MITITOR-702346 format. One record per residue (C-alpha): residue number from 1; residue in one letter; chain; y, x, z. Coordinates in nm, 4 decimals. Example, Ala and Ser with C-alpha at 12.3 -4.5 7.8 and 13.67 -1.06 7.14 Angstrom:
# MITITOR-702346
(1,'A','A',(-0.4500,1.2300,0.7800)) (2,'S','A',(-0.1060,1.3670,0.7140)) 
END
This chain:
# MITITOR-702346
(1,'M','A',(-4.3084,3.4642,21.8249)) (2,'A','A',(-4.6353,3.4905,21.7821)) (3,'T','A',(-4.6994,3.1282,21.5272)) (4,'K','A',(-4.8853,2.8925,21.7337)) (5,'K','A',(-5.2448,2.7853,21.6556)) (6,'M','A',(-5.4150,2.4953,21.7435)) (7,'A','A',(-5.7853,2.3863,21.7075)) (8,'I','A',(-5.9432,2.0106,21.7199)) (9,'I','A',(-6.3005,1.9841,21.6672)) (10,'A','A',(-6.3867,1.5776,21.4685)) (11,'S','A',(-6.7390,1.4296,21.6346)) (12,'K','A',(-6.6242,1.1031,21.5471)) (13,'G','A',(-6.6580,0.8424,21.2004)) (14,'T','A',(-6.5048,0.5196,21.2521)) (15,'L','A',(-6.1186,0.4390,21.1242)) (16,'D','A',(-5.9932,0.5074,21.4446)) (17,'M','A',(-6.1373,0.7584,21.5020)) (18,'A','A',(-6.0649,0.9615,21.1977)) (19,'Y','A',(-5.6881,0.8731,21.2488)) (20,'P','A',(-5.5847,1.2026,21.4621)) (21,'P','A',(-5.7532,1.4807,21.4111)) (22,'L','A',(-5.6028,1.4254,21.0924)) (23,'I','A',(-5.2383,1.2872,21.2234)) (24,'L','A',(-5.3034,1.6089,21.5077)) (25,'A','A',(-5.3593,1.8271,21.2613)) (26,'S','A',(-5.0933,1.7248,20.9648)) (27,'T','A',(-4.7767,1.7393,21.2211)) (28,'A','A',(-4.9295,2.0574,21.3399)) (29,'A','A',(-4.9017,2.2707,21.0425)) (30,'A','A',(-4.5816,2.0937,20.9787)) (31,'L','A',(-4.4594,2.1758,21.2806)) (32,'G','A',(-4.5394,2.5599,21.1423)) (33,'W','A',(-4.8424,2.5556,21.3666)) (34,'E','A',(-5.1642,2.7247,21.2515)) (35,'V','A',(-5.4828,2.4731,21.2595)) (36,'Q','A',(-5.8328,2.4751,21.1379)) (37,'V','A',(-6.0821,2.1350,21.2557)) (38,'F','A',(-6.3934,2.1716,21.3160)) (39,'C','A',(-6.5577,1.8713,21.1763)) (40,'T','A',(-6.9395,1.7303,21.2986)) (41,'F','A',(-7.1696,1.5732,21.3113)) (42,'Y','A',(-6.9559,1.1732,21.1993)) (43,'G','A',(-6.7180,1.3714,21.2094)) (44,'L','A',(-6.7797,1.5492,20.8471)) (45,'Q','A',(-6.7360,1.2189,20.7520)) (46,'L','A',(-6.3410,1.3150,20.6886)) (47,'L','A',(-6.4593,1.5483,20.4283)) (48,'R','A',(-6.6733,1.3311,20.2226)) (49,'K','A',(-6.5064,1.2750,19.8775)) (50,'D','A',(-6.4955,0.8768,19.9538)) (51,'L','A',(-6.3249,0.7710,20.1941)) (52,'S','A',(-6.4357,0.4305,20.1181)) (53,'G','A',(-6.7185,0.3541,20.4155)) (54,'V','A',(-6.5500,0.4614,20.6852)) (55,'A','A',(-6.4941,0.1445,20.8738)) (56,'I','A',(-6.4068,0.0552,21.2044)) (57,'S','A',(-6.6800,-0.1825,21.4355)) (58,'P','A',(-6.5110,-0.4530,21.6980)) (59,'L','A',(-6.8631,-0.3658,21.8756)) (60,'A','A',(-6.8302,-0.1959,22.2557)) (61,'N','A',(-6.4743,-0.1076,22.1224)) (62,'P','A',(-6.2803,-0.3148,22.4098)) (63,'A','A',(-5.9560,-0.2078,22.4041)) (64,'M','A',(-5.8873,-0.3707,22.0116)) (65,'P','A',(-5.6917,-0.6136,22.0176)) (66,'M','A',(-5.8291,-0.9228,21.7843)) (67,'P','A',(-5.5951,-1.2038,21.6833)) (68,'V','A',(-5.8213,-1.4613,21.8666)) (69,'T','A',(-6.0195,-1.3775,22.1503)) (70,'M','A',(-6.3823,-1.3950,22.0416)) (71,'P','A',(-6.6576,-1.3098,22.2742)) (72,'V','A',(-6.8831,-1.0242,22.2565)) (73,'V','A',(-7.1660,-1.1835,22.1223)) (74,'V','A',(-6.9716,-1.2815,21.7855)) (75,'S','A',(-6.8943,-0.8778,21.7527)) (76,'M','A',(-7.2274,-0.8821,21.6390)) (77,'L','A',(-7.2215,-1.1173,21.3391)) (78,'P','A',(-7.2883,-0.9879,21.0237)) (79,'G','A',(-7.0486,-0.9049,20.8647)) (80,'M','A',(-6.7548,-0.9159,21.1608)) (81,'E','A',(-6.7378,-0.4431,21.0947)) (82,'A','A',(-6.6172,-0.5051,20.7621)) (83,'M','A',(-6.3983,-0.8291,20.8210)) (84,'A','A',(-6.2078,-0.5756,21.1531)) (85,'T','A',(-6.2249,-0.2830,20.8791)) (86,'S','A',(-6.0431,-0.4667,20.6456)) (87,'M','A',(-5.8228,-0.5987,20.8858)) (88,'M','A',(-5.7265,-0.3373,21.0097)) (89,'K','A',(-5.6693,-0.1257,20.6925)) (90,'S','A',(-5.4112,-0.5047,20.5499)) (91,'K','A',(-5.2225,-0.4327,20.9197)) (92,'M','A',(-5.2273,-0.0140,20.8640)) (93,'K','A',(-5.0666,-0.0628,20.4969)) (94,'K','A',(-4.7952,-0.3377,20.5693)) (95,'K','A',(-4.7046,-0.0927,20.8916)) (96,'G','A',(-4.7266,0.2031,20.6594)) (97,'V','A',(-4.9842,0.3870,20.8249)) (98,'A','A',(-5.0930,0.6775,20.5523)) (99,'S','A',(-5.4581,0.6949,20.4166)) (100,'L','A',(-5.7141,0.8812,20.5920)) (101,'A','A',(-5.7003,1.0324,20.1917)) (102,'E','A',(-5.3011,1.1062,20.1771)) (103,'L','A',(-5.3376,1.2391,20.5884)) (104,'R','A',(-5.6927,1.4418,20.4596)) (105,'T','A',(-5.4294,1.5531,20.1372)) (106,'A','A',(-5.1429,1.6769,20.3681)) (107,'C','A',(-5.3089,1.8268,20.6308)) (108,'Q','A',(-5.4673,2.0097,20.2794)) (109,'E','A',(-5.1392,2.0801,20.1211)) (110,'A','A',(-4.9769,2.2290,20.4840)) (111,'D','A',(-5.3100,2.5030,20.4867)) (112,'V','A',(-5.5530,2.3230,20.7479)) (113,'K','A',(-5.8011,2.4759,20.7712)) (114,'F','A',(-6.1270,2.2232,20.7376)) (115,'I','A',(-6.5129,2.3952,20.7910)) (116,'A','A',(-6.7660,2.1354,20.7572)) (117,'C','A',(-7.0635,2.1440,21.0245)) (118,'Q','A',(-7.3216,2.4363,20.8459)) (119,'M','A',(-7.5682,2.2594,21.1106)) (120,'T','A',(-7.5241,1.9296,21.0385)) (121,'V','A',(-7.4622,1.9667,20.6542)) (122,'D','A',(-7.8063,2.1019,20.6489)) (123,'L','A',(-7.9563,1.7722,20.9638)) (124,'F','A',(-7.8526,1.4924,20.7743)) (125,'D','A',(-7.9670,1.6756,20.4183)) (126,'F','A',(-7.5476,1.6933,20.2222)) (127,'S','A',(-7.5143,1.8408,19.9846)) (128,'R','A',(-7.1376,2.0363,19.8928)) (129,'D','A',(-7.1363,1.7835,19.5781)) (130,'D','A',(-7.0054,1.5432,19.8833)) (131,'F','A',(-6.7741,1.7358,20.0206)) (132,'I','A',(-6.4412,1.7639,19.9305)) (133,'D','A',(-6.2903,2.0937,19.7546)) (134,'N','A',(-6.1665,2.3770,19.9406)) (135,'I','A',(-6.3330,2.3728,20.2841)) (136,'D','A',(-6.4994,2.5933,20.4676)) (137,'Y','A',(-6.8615,2.5731,20.5595)) (138,'G','A',(-6.9846,2.7321,20.9199)) (139,'G','A',(-7.1013,2.7016,21.2695)) (140,'A','A',(-6.9655,2.6695,21.6409)) (141,'A','A',(-6.9614,3.0707,21.6652)) (142,'T','A',(-6.7306,3.0199,21.3734)) (143,'F','A',(-6.5204,2.7991,21.4585)) (144,'L','A',(-6.4581,2.9816,21.8239)) (145,'G','A',(-6.3987,3.2794,21.6401)) (146,'F','A',(-6.0334,3.1067,21.6254)) (147,'A','A',(-6.0724,2.8342,21.9120)) (148,'G','A',(-6.0947,3.0667,22.1662)) (149,'D','A',(-5.7737,3.2116,22.1096)) (150,'T','A',(-5.5447,2.9075,22.0209)) (151,'D','A',(-5.2424,2.7229,22.2008)) (152,'V','A',(-5.4012,2.4157,22.2022)) (153,'C','A',(-5.7810,2.3282,22.1750)) (154,'L','A',(-5.8578,1.9240,22.1087)) (155,'F','A',(-6.2720,1.8026,22.1202)) (156,'I','A',(-6.1754,1.3765,21.9893)) 
END
């Protein structure tokens, strides 16, 4: 039986959107699947050395549960993003959810291949020094060479 393969395109850099590709990638790898994650546009945040700036915004996120009902206009106030991020990280820690850094390390230890979109790296004037070690750099063609032959391909 051939090894199952999963390809994930990570295009978002907020806290709530950083977890799905890392959870799915680490789980699939733990099941013995070959996994590649192509990080493009804001998804490049997943590969930055410093993950402390990954935040969640209550603005335009109507499904986000809040401890008290608040009008949408309150979401725009200064400090609300930091408060929402702090609350979410605290809740995750309390519930035993791994941090982004822990999940990313688990992925790398399980041989998940991360590809940083070279076009996006260039577009945002990033340096390779901004990113963690042991990742690849390539474009859509690099990723599609793998994704075209996978059992599961996801865009997150």
